[in-house]
Backbone bond lengths (Angstrom), bond angles and torsions (degrees), N, CA, C in turn:
res aa  C-N    CA-C-N  psi(-1)  N-CA   C-N-CA  omega(-1)  CA-C   N-CA-C  phi
1 Q - - - 1.530 - - 1.512 109.82 -
2 R 1.354 115.14 -44.33 1.469 118.00 177.44 1.441 114.83 -61.89
3 V 1.232 120.96 -42.14 1.409 125.96 177.00 1.624 108.32 -62.71
4 L 1.284 116.87 -44.67 1.526 117.33 175.28 1.489 110.16 -60.39
5 D 1.237 120.49 -45.83 1.550 121.32 178.04 1.423 110.65 -60.21
6 L 1.338 121.14 -45.84 1.446 121.70 175.97 1.487 115.49 -58.45
7 T 1.416 115.23 -41.08 1.470 122.36 179.34 1.545 110.42 -64.55
8 L 1.375 113.19 -43.13 1.511 114.87 178.18 1.558 112.50 -69.17
9 A 1.288 116.52 -37.27 1.506 116.28 174.74 1.508 113.59 -63.05
10 R 1.360 114.24 -42.77 1.475 119.16 175.23 1.507 114.41 -60.51
11 N 1.372 117.34 -38.84 1.381 123.19 179.60 1.566 109.80 -67.01
12 T 1.291 117.05 -38.58 1.443 124.78 177.32 1.566 108.26 -61.86
13 Q 1.261 114.99 -43.44 1.537 119.17 179.65 1.461 110.13 -65.27
14 I 1.390 118.16 -41.83 1.425 121.57 -179.07 1.448 110.23 -66.12
15 K 1.323 121.12 -42.25 1.484 126.66 -179.01 1.580 108.52 -62.09
16 R 1.306 116.57 -45.05 1.476 122.36 176.73 1.523 112.25 -59.88
17 R 1.279 115.07 -44.29 1.462 121.93 178.37 1.535 112.94 -63.56
18 L 1.355 111.25 -44.88 1.479 116.10 176.98 1.578 113.44 -62.05
19 A 1.387 114.24 -41.92 1.400 120.51 176.51 1.490 114.40 -59.91
20 Y 1.407 116.03 -45.64 1.318 121.52 171.95 1.506 117.31 -55.20
21 L 1.301 114.41 -50.74 1.526 121.18 -178.94 1.544 112.15 -66.02
22 A 1.282 114.27 -32.90 1.511 120.43 178.17 1.514 108.63 -65.51
23 H 1.381 118.78 -52.46 1.419 121.95 -179.12 1.507 113.48 -64.60
24 K 1.340 112.89 -40.70 1.553 115.69 177.22 1.479 111.97 -61.39
25 N 1.353 120.35 -44.42 1.485 124.97 175.68 1.533 110.26 -63.61
26 L 1.264 117.44 -39.51 1.442 116.59 -177.23 1.572 112.22 -71.68
27 A 1.343 110.87 -26.13 1.546 115.39 177.10 1.517 107.99 -68.27
28 V 1.337 114.10 -43.80 1.446 117.99 -177.75 1.657 111.98 -64.49
29 L 1.373 111.84 -41.12 1.482 117.13 175.93 1.479 110.57 -57.37
30 H 1.457 114.81 -54.13 1.392 117.81 178.10 1.514 119.30 -57.92
31 R 1.365 113.27 -39.97 1.458 118.22 175.47 1.501 113.89 -60.47
32 D 1.293 116.91 -41.41 1.480 125.51 177.68 1.449 109.89 -62.58
33 A 1.355 119.91 -31.76 1.421 127.21 -178.66 1.454 111.82 -88.86
34 S 1.301 120.55 5.74 1.467 131.58 -179.45 1.598 109.17 63.55
35 A 1.241 119.91 24.02 1.496 125.06 174.94 1.460 108.90 -93.46
36 V 1.443 115.04 75.45 1.427 118.57 -172.01 1.527 114.12 -64.38
37 A 1.337 117.35 -36.76 1.511 119.60 -176.35 1.496 108.98 -65.12
38 E 1.301 117.53 -46.01 1.467 121.09 175.80 1.576 113.24 -62.83
39 A 1.318 115.74 -44.10 1.516 122.25 178.70 1.510 106.01 -56.68
40 T 1.352 115.28 -46.65 1.490 117.45 -174.73 1.555 111.24 -68.53
41 R 1.312 116.69 -36.74 1.500 120.47 174.23 1.556 110.32 -57.21
42 H 1.273 117.36 -49.71 1.450 123.55 -175.72 1.626 109.43 -67.97
43 C 1.221 112.36 -36.19 1.525 119.81 -178.70 1.634 105.94 -63.46
44 R 1.271 111.70 -48.16 1.490 118.38 179.58 1.498 110.73 -63.43
45 A 1.226 116.19 -46.44 1.500 119.16 178.63 1.528 111.97 -59.62
46 A 1.330 118.06 -41.08 1.544 122.96 177.07 1.591 106.95 -64.54
47 L 1.296 118.26 -37.83 1.473 117.17 -178.21 1.491 114.58 -74.69
48 K 1.409 115.68 -29.95 1.456 121.27 167.34 1.512 113.39 -51.82
49 V 1.423 116.54 -42.19 1.402 117.37 -175.91 1.490 111.43 -81.36
50 D 1.336 117.17 -33.43 1.504 122.66 -179.51 1.518 108.88 -146.20
51 P 1.329 117.28 95.41 1.427 121.72 -178.64 1.556 114.20 -81.31
52 S 1.314 119.97 6.84 1.462 121.49 -173.55 1.469 115.32 -85.05
53 D 1.342 118.51 -10.29 1.532 125.25 -172.78 1.563 110.73 -82.62
54 A 1.285 113.00 97.12 1.489 119.51 -177.78 1.556 110.88 -60.52
55 A 1.343 116.42 -36.62 1.443 120.95 -179.22 1.598 109.44 -67.45
56 L 1.282 115.83 -31.87 1.459 117.12 177.86 1.495 111.25 -72.26
57 W 1.398 116.34 -39.43 1.446 119.49 175.86 1.513 112.69 -59.97
58 Y 1.352 114.16 -34.24 1.454 120.63 175.47 1.498 109.88 -66.35
59 E 1.306 114.87 -44.99 1.502 117.98 177.36 1.502 114.72 -57.02
60 L 1.455 113.58 -41.93 1.417 115.67 179.27 1.512 111.50 -69.01
61 G 1.342 117.53 -32.36 1.448 118.30 172.35 1.459 114.64 -62.26
62 M 1.350 118.77 -38.81 1.437 121.19 177.75 1.515 113.23 -68.39
63 L 1.327 113.89 -34.88 1.521 119.27 176.82 1.503 108.26 -67.68
64 L 1.286 121.52 -39.98 1.423 125.79 174.29 1.420 116.62 -59.90
65 I 1.410 114.24 -45.74 1.463 118.53 171.67 1.494 113.41 -54.46
66 A 1.408 115.36 -47.81 1.456 118.48 177.94 1.554 111.37 -59.96
67 A 1.280 118.31 -31.52 1.539 117.91 177.91 1.453 111.05 -86.46
68 R 1.331 121.31 5.94 1.490 126.25 -179.46 1.515 112.56 67.00
69 E 1.358 116.85 18.18 1.476 121.51 175.12 1.605 110.95 -88.49
70 L 1.213 115.04 70.76 1.460 121.60 -168.94 1.530 113.40 -66.11
71 I 1.275 119.10 -37.25 1.489 118.39 178.27 1.557 110.41 -67.60
72 G 1.320 116.82 -39.95 1.484 118.84 175.62 1.501 113.99 -64.82
73 A 1.453 111.82 -33.66 1.443 113.42 -179.84 1.502 111.55 -73.39
74 Q 1.313 118.75 -29.84 1.489 120.48 172.44 1.554 111.90 -61.47
75 W 1.382 113.36 -45.99 1.475 116.33 177.40 1.497 112.99 -62.21
76 A 1.289 119.91 -39.48 1.455 122.01 178.49 1.502 114.03 -66.70
77 L 1.312 112.74 -34.59 1.517 116.64 -178.28 1.571 107.26 -74.06
78 R 1.349 114.23 -41.36 1.467 117.65 176.76 1.527 110.11 -61.45
79 D 1.320 120.96 -38.95 1.470 122.19 176.68 1.495 109.16 -63.17
80 A 1.336 118.76 -42.24 1.493 116.51 174.97 1.475 111.31 -59.30
81 L 1.276 122.82 -42.26 1.486 121.82 -178.52 1.547 110.74 -73.49
82 K 1.297 118.58 -25.34 1.538 116.90 169.96 1.459 113.12 -63.08
83 R 1.397 116.78 -33.14 1.478 122.28 -171.94 1.601 105.01 -86.96
84 S 1.359 112.65 -35.90 1.459 115.31 -179.85 1.498 110.46 -144.62
85 P 1.374 116.01 91.72 1.410 122.50 -173.11 1.613 113.58 -56.70
86 K 1.298 115.72 -25.66 1.458 117.28 -177.55 1.612 111.31 -95.26
87 H 1.296 116.90 17.82 1.439 120.56 178.91 1.544 109.57 -75.94
88 E 1.351 117.10 91.28 1.461 122.81 -170.14 1.474 112.97 -60.11
89 L 1.312 121.50 -41.53 1.428 124.49 -178.59 1.502 111.45 -56.19
90 S 1.380 113.25 -45.88 1.510 116.81 179.49 1.519 108.72 -63.93
91 R 1.338 115.41 -40.54 1.471 115.31 -176.17 1.534 111.48 -63.84
92 E 1.378 116.43 -42.52 1.392 121.92 -178.27 1.502 112.73 -67.30
93 R 1.337 122.25 -37.38 1.420 123.06 178.21 1.477 111.16 -74.15
94 L 1.352 118.53 -35.82 1.421 121.04 177.76 1.530 109.38 -66.34
95 V 1.180 123.33 -39.76 1.471 126.46 -178.92 1.605 105.51 -63.57
96 E 1.357 109.43 -49.60 1.525 113.11 176.60 1.558 113.67 -53.89
97 L 1.322 112.78 -42.30 1.491 115.32 -177.66 1.559 110.03 -68.75
98 L 1.256 117.77 -41.26 1.493 121.96 -179.57 1.497 112.90 -64.93
99 Y 1.308 116.36 -26.51 1.513 119.27 -177.50 1.489 109.54 -108.69
100 I 1.312 123.91 22.80 1.485 120.74 177.10 1.531 109.72 -81.70
């Protein structure tokens, strides 16, 4: 039973990781195709699975800037900095947003 439980737990982790990577990659593909709304949707879906990726929070912030959702962009960039206080790109964009 213990082996079965460990296998099921491992499968769940793998499924979560695959879902995260699929959404993250789809976000990049949609962003590159200038489909900002779809890219944003996939970025948020990836962050629901794993909210620890500061670079992905930054990406969400940039997508929200492109969509002119500036308040949401500020929150995303702040979340990036919570996860990685030295993330310079997030800091720079947040300062720019706060002083527009």
